[in-house]
C-alpha positions as CSV (number, residue, x, y, z in Angstrom):
1,M,10.4,32.5,9.8
2,A,10.4,28.7,9.4
3,W,7.7,27.0,7.6
4,Q,4.8,25.9,10.1
5,R,3.1,22.7,8.7
6,P,-0.7,22.7,8.8
7,D,-0.9,19.5,10.3
8,G,1.7,19.9,12.8
9,R,4.1,17.3,11.4
10,L,7.7,17.6,12.0
11,P,9.7,18.2,8.6
12,D,10.7,14.7,8.0
13,K,7.7,13.0,9.1
14,L,5.6,11.1,6.8
15,R,1.6,11.7,6.7
16,P,-0.3,8.6,8.0
17,I,0.2,5.8,5.4
18,S,-2.2,2.7,5.2
19,F,-2.9,0.0,2.9
20,Y,-6.5,-2.0,2.4
21,P,-5.7,-5.0,0.2
22,S,-8.2,-7.0,-1.5
23,F,-10.5,-3.9,-1.7
24,T,-12.0,-4.8,-4.9
25,S,-13.1,-8.7,-5.7
26,F,-12.1,-9.4,-9.5
27,A,-8.6,-8.1,-10.0
28,P,-5.8,-10.7,-9.0
29,G,-4.2,-7.8,-6.7
30,S,-6.1,-4.8,-5.5
31,V,-5.2,-2.2,-2.6
32,L,-6.7,1.1,-1.6
33,A,-3.5,3.2,-0.7
34,K,-4.3,6.2,1.8
35,C,-1.4,8.8,2.6
36,G,-3.1,11.5,4.7
37,D,-6.0,12.5,3.0
38,T,-4.8,11.2,-0.6
39,Q,-6.5,8.1,-1.7
40,V,-5.6,5.9,-4.6
41,L,-7.2,2.7,-5.7
42,C,-4.6,0.3,-7.2
43,T,-5.3,-2.8,-9.0
44,V,-3.5,-5.3,-11.0
45,S,-4.7,-7.2,-13.7
46,V,-3.0,-10.2,-15.8
47,N,-3.6,-11.2,-19.3
48,K,-1.9,-13.8,-21.6
49,G,0.4,-12.1,-24.3
50,V,2.6,-9.4,-24.7
51,P,3.3,-6.2,-26.9
52,K,4.6,-7.2,-30.3
53,F,8.3,-6.3,-29.6
54,L,8.3,-9.2,-26.9
55,E,6.4,-11.8,-28.9
56,G,8.6,-14.9,-29.0
57,T,11.0,-13.8,-26.2
58,G,9.4,-15.6,-23.4
59,K,9.5,-12.3,-21.3
60,G,6.5,-10.6,-19.9
61,W,5.6,-6.9,-19.6
62,L,4.0,-4.5,-17.1
63,T,2.2,-1.4,-18.2
64,A,0.1,1.3,-16.2
65,E,-2.6,3.5,-16.5
66,Y,-3.4,6.6,-14.3
67,R,-6.5,8.6,-13.8
68,M,-8.1,10.9,-11.5
69,L,-11.7,10.9,-10.7
70,P,-13.6,14.2,-11.4
71,S,-14.6,14.4,-7.8
72,A,-11.1,13.8,-6.4
73,T,-10.1,17.3,-6.0
74,Q,-12.2,20.3,-4.4
75,K,-13.2,21.5,-7.9
76,R,-14.8,19.0,-10.1
77,Q,-12.4,18.1,-13.1
78,E,-13.5,17.0,-16.6
79,R,-13.0,13.3,-17.2
80,E,-10.0,12.4,-19.4
81,L,-11.9,10.4,-22.4
82,L,-10.6,10.3,-25.7
83,K,-7.3,12.3,-25.2
84,L,-5.2,12.3,-22.1
85,S,-3.4,15.1,-20.5
86,G,0.2,15.6,-20.7
87,R,0.1,15.0,-16.8
88,T,-1.6,11.9,-16.9
89,Q,0.4,10.5,-19.4
90,E,3.6,11.5,-17.7
91,I,2.4,10.1,-14.3
92,Q,1.2,6.6,-15.8
93,R,4.8,6.2,-17.7
94,L,6.3,7.1,-14.2
95,I,4.4,4.4,-12.5
96,G,5.1,1.8,-15.0
97,R,8.8,2.3,-15.3
98,S,9.0,2.2,-11.4
99,L,7.3,-1.0,-11.1
100,R,9.1,-2.9,-13.9
101,A,12.3,-2.2,-11.9
102,A,10.9,-5.0,-9.5
103,V,10.0,-7.7,-11.8
104,D,11.8,-10.5,-13.4
105,F,10.2,-10.7,-16.8
106,E,11.5,-14.2,-17.8
107,A,9.6,-15.6,-14.5
108,L,6.7,-13.9,-15.5
109,G,6.7,-15.5,-18.9
110,E,4.7,-13.9,-21.8
111,R,2.1,-12.3,-19.9
112,T,1.1,-8.6,-19.2
113,L,0.4,-7.2,-16.0
114,T,-1.7,-4.0,-16.2
115,V,-1.7,-1.7,-13.3
116,D,-4.4,0.8,-12.8
117,A,-4.1,3.7,-10.4
118,D,-7.3,5.7,-9.8
119,V,-7.3,8.6,-7.5
120,L,-10.4,8.6,-5.4
121,Q,-9.3,11.7,-3.2
122,A,-6.2,14.1,-4.1
123,D,-4.4,16.0,-1.5
124,A,-1.0,16.2,-3.1
125,G,1.3,13.1,-3.6
126,T,-0.9,11.1,-5.9
127,R,1.7,9.8,-7.9
128,T,4.0,8.8,-5.2
129,T,1.0,7.2,-3.4
130,A,0.0,5.5,-6.8
131,I,3.5,4.0,-7.0
132,T,3.8,2.9,-3.3
133,G,0.3,1.4,-3.3
134,S,0.6,-0.3,-6.6
135,F,3.6,-2.3,-5.5
136,V,1.4,-3.6,-2.9
137,A,-1.3,-4.5,-5.1
138,L,1.3,-6.1,-7.5
139,A,2.6,-8.4,-4.7
140,H,-0.8,-9.6,-3.8
141,A,-1.5,-10.3,-7.7
142,I,1.7,-12.3,-7.8
143,S,0.6,-14.2,-4.7
144,K,-2.4,-15.2,-6.0
145,L,-0.9,-16.5,-9.5
146,L,1.5,-18.5,-7.5
147,H,-1.1,-19.9,-5.4
148,E,-3.3,-20.9,-8.6
149,G,-0.3,-22.4,-10.4
150,V,0.0,-19.9,-12.9
151,L,3.5,-19.2,-12.2
152,E,6.0,-21.6,-11.0
153,R,8.1,-18.9,-9.2
154,S,7.9,-15.5,-8.2
155,P,8.8,-12.8,-10.5
156,L,9.1,-10.3,-7.8
157,C,13.1,-9.5,-7.5
158,G,12.6,-5.8,-6.1
159,Q,10.6,-3.6,-3.9
160,V,9.6,0.0,-5.1
161,A,8.4,2.9,-3.1
162,A,8.0,6.5,-3.5
163,V,7.8,10.1,-1.6
164,S,7.4,13.6,-2.6
165,V,9.9,16.2,-0.8
166,G,9.9,20.0,-1.2
167,L,11.7,23.2,-0.1
168,L,9.7,25.4,1.9
169,E,11.3,28.4,3.4
170,G,14.3,27.3,2.1
171,E,14.1,23.9,4.2
172,P,13.7,20.3,3.1
173,F,10.1,19.0,4.1
174,L,8.7,15.2,3.5
175,D,5.6,14.2,2.0
176,L,3.9,17.5,1.1
177,N,0.3,18.1,1.2
178,Y,-1.6,20.2,-1.0
179,L,-1.0,23.6,0.9
180,E,2.6,22.8,1.0
181,D,2.8,21.5,-2.6
182,L,1.8,25.2,-3.6
183,A,4.0,27.1,-1.6
184,A,7.0,24.9,-2.1
185,T,9.8,26.5,-4.3
186,V,11.2,23.3,-4.9
187,D,9.2,20.3,-5.5
188,F,10.4,16.8,-5.8
189,N,9.2,13.0,-6.4
190,V,11.7,10.4,-5.5
191,V,11.5,6.5,-6.4
192,M,13.7,4.0,-4.7
193,N,14.2,0.3,-4.4
194,Q,14.8,-2.0,-1.5
195,H,18.3,-1.0,-1.4
196,L,17.6,2.7,-1.4
197,G,18.9,2.7,-5.0
198,I,17.4,5.5,-7.0
199,I,15.2,4.3,-9.7
200,E,13.7,7.8,-10.6
201,V,13.8,11.5,-9.4
202,Q,11.8,14.2,-10.9
203,G,12.5,17.7,-9.5
204,T,12.3,21.3,-10.4
205,A,12.7,25.0,-8.9
206,E,9.2,26.3,-9.1
207,E,11.0,29.8,-8.6
208,G,14.7,30.7,-8.6
209,S,17.0,27.7,-8.2
210,F,18.5,25.4,-5.5
211,S,21.9,24.4,-4.5
212,R,23.7,21.0,-4.7
213,T,23.5,21.2,-0.9
214,Q,19.8,21.7,-1.0
215,L,19.6,18.7,-3.6
216,D,21.5,16.2,-1.1
217,Q,19.2,17.5,1.8
218,L,16.2,16.8,-0.1
219,L,17.3,13.0,-1.0
220,D,18.2,12.5,2.6
221,V,14.7,13.3,3.7
222,A,13.2,11.3,0.9
223,Q,15.4,8.3,1.6
224,K,14.1,8.6,5.2
225,G,10.6,8.5,4.2
226,I,11.0,5.8,1.8
227,Q,12.7,3.5,4.4
228,E,9.6,3.9,6.3
229,L,7.4,3.1,3.3
230,L,9.3,0.0,2.4
231,I,8.6,-1.4,5.8
232,A,4.8,-0.6,5.8
233,Q,4.7,-2.2,2.4
234,R,6.0,-5.4,3.7
235,Q,3.7,-5.4,6.8
236,A,0.8,-5.3,4.2
237,I,2.0,-8.4,2.2
238,A,1.3,-11.6,4.3
239,D,3.6,-13.8,2.4
240,W,6.4,-11.3,1.7
241,E,9.2,-13.8,2.4
242,A,8.0,-16.4,0.0
243,L,7.3,-13.7,-2.7
244,F,10.6,-11.8,-2.7
245,V,13.6,-13.3,-4.6
246,I,16.7,-11.8,-3.4
247,N,18.4,-9.5,-5.8
């Protein structure tokens, strides 16, 4: 019997996605990203200076931090204070790697962009929502820097979005919620750019294995979802045409 989605979606259907820009007042870029019941506050700050390995190169840097609020899940989790879990470190590195693929660091100059992704509510897909939402926040931050004259030209040279996919009852499903994430025998996170080129794929079989054919099916479903996310991102960025440097 084929898997029946708890919310009635078709296998290749995204959860409702929405972006609320300028959600906070002080960060140059801020967006509340909602993907179904998952909500992530994404902010981007800018500071002069770069890590030591980039000093004197004229190039900038982007780094990311990810946290989940204690009440983001049904059962309260302890705050991560002095020691970050392996999961948290893995996710924030993924966010950083993904967004760096969209930035021309020579155009940024010796400045550091810090992305903060804070999960307010989790129903699976927090890392992919964080990437997709943080790109919108990044674009808004760059827009503000251009309008203020801090930057002479836009360093935004790519677009990045991410989505989860998985196998349920042997079939590919797009954008898993928590119940589906628990039941999936194979779970993937896929990050792509505006050309649908793959930036990163994280995937594993929770039990058994999966075939090359199933892998291709998962990537096809992920690509369809990311195409829709790329459109939604652009709609949430008012001056997209002026910001994006064709690459």
